[in-house]
N, C-alpha and C positions, 0 to 999 in steps of 0.2 A: 504494500499500499504506500502511495506518495506521501511523504511526511511534510505536512504543511508548516511545521514548526522549524525547518531547516531553511538556509538561504539557497536560492536557485538564481540561474540566469540563462539567458539564450546561449547556445553553443556559439562560439566566435565564428563558425563556418555557416551559420544559418542567417538567410537573408528574409526579411519580412516584407510582404507587399500587401498593404491594406487594400480591401475590396469592399464593395457594398454590403456583401453577406458577412463579413468579417475579415479574413486575411488568408493569403497563402504563404506557407513557410517552405523554403527550399534549402536543403542541407547540401552544400557544395561537396563535403567529404564523402558523404554516403549517396548523393544524387536522389535522395528521398524528397517527396513533395507531401505536405501536411495542409489539411484545410482547417482553419478555425471558423467555425460555423456561426459564431455571433461576435458582436463588436465587444461585448464584455469580456469575452475570454481574450480578445486581443488587447484590451486594457489591462487585464491581469498579467499577461505576458510581458507587456511593456513595462509594468511597475516591478517586475522581479528584480530589475538591475538596481533599483533605488530603495527597495523595502527591505527590512532585515529579515523577513521570513515570507515564504509563500502565502501563509495565511494573512499576513499584513498586506501583501499585494492585492489578494482577493477582497480584503475590507476596504483597502484604498479604491479599488475599481468599482465598489458598490455592491459587492455580493453580499447577500444576507446570509444568516445562518440556515434557513431552509434550503437554499441552493447551494451551499458550501460542498456537500458531497458530490454533486455533479460536476463542480469545478475541480474538485480534488481528483476524480477519475480522468477528467480531460488532461489535466496536468500530468497525471500518472502515465498516460498514454504518450504524451510528448516527451516525458523523461526516458520511457522504454524505447522510443525510437530515435534517442540521443539529440532531439531538438532542444531540450532544456537540460542543463547539467547543474549539479550542485556547485554552489559558489564557495570557494575556499578563502580564507583571510588572507 
């Protein structure tokens, strides 16, 4: 399970292209393409670099407690495809 209490960031080889439906993520290292299907998830991903934890990024992007499990699963999928990686100090 994706740990919302840890710091995460986009992988340095991932490019983000915002779209009306959310965004496209392209990993230049693995050549994988991922779709973010809503703009709130895009906001969460963008907040990862500045917030201390993924949970804080969710809160900052306006994700409420009832929706948090859905965003946790989405971030977990992005982590398993190496689109987001744990941030180290």
